[in-house]
N, C-alpha and C positions, 0 to 999 in steps of 0.2 A: 566834670569838676576840674576843668583846666584853668579856672580863673586864678588870679594872683592875689595873695594876701600879704599883709605886713609881716616882716620877718620876726616880729615879737609875738606873733600868734602861735600858740601851741595846742596840740591835741591833748585834751584832758580826759577825765574819766567818763564812763557811760552811765546814764541814769535810766531807770525803767519808769515810764510815766503812763498815764492813761492812753497816750497816743503811740505807745510803743517805746522802743529803745531810742534815747536821745543822747547825742554827744555833747559834753560840756567842753567848750573851748576856753583856754586860759591865756591871759596876757602876761608875757614874760616881764614886761616893764611895769606891770601894775597900773597901766593907764585906764583899764576898765575893771570894774568889780567882777569877780568870778561869776556870781549868780546872774549878772546882767547878760552874760554870754551863754548861760545854760539853756539848753532845750531849743527854743525857737529861733534864737539869734545865730547868725553866721559869724565867722571870724572877720576881723577888720579887713576891709579891702582898700584901705587908704582914704576912704571918704571922711573919716572922723579925725584923722591925724595928718591932714595935708596942709600945705602952705597956701594961703589965699583962698578965694572963692572958687567953686567948681566952675571951670570954663577952660578956654584954650590955654591960659597961662598957668593953670593948676598943675601941680606935680606933688606926688606923695612925699611926705616928710621923711618917711622911713623906707628902707629898701624893700622892694616887692619880690616875693618868691612864689613859685607855683605851689598850690596846695599839697601836691605830692611830696614836697620837700619840707613840710611842716614837721617840727620836732615834737616828740611826745614828752609830756610832763612826767615828773617822778611819780605822781599819783597814778597816771595812766599806766606806766610801766609796772607799778606794783599791782594794780588791779588786773592787768593782763597775766601777770605771774600767778596771782591767786586763782584766777579763773582756770588757767592751765593746770595748776595743782589739783583743783577740784575735779576737772575732767579726767585727769589721770587716776585719781582716787576712785571715781565712779567706774571707770573702765576696769580697774583692777578688781573692784568688788563684783562687777558683772561677770568677769572672767572666772572668778572663784565660784560664783553661783552656777555658772555653766558647767564647770568641772564637776561640781557636786551632782548636778542633774545627770551628766553623762555616766558617772559612777553608779548612780541609782538605776539608770536605764540598763547598764550592763548586768547589775545584780538581778534585775527582773528577767532579763533574757536567759540567764543561767538557771 
């Protein structure tokens, strides 16, 4: 995933589909509707917002950045925060159940 994308492309939320987890990419400049980028479409690689026809003289209209430098949208950050909170809650609940099972096992041993 070393290809370059337009700097206005953002990493959005994740969706669960019949095909598994899909990432929704968002356009910071609102050049593309959000649901057009959902699921099967990749972020803009400059093909749609370039100057002139695709050829030797073609150049991207917007600055190109590596995918690894894509920003995360506010929705993505919020979703990641909620997922982390859910994982922490589940881990706490499982630890509590494990403690109760250990106490019951000690009682049975005595």
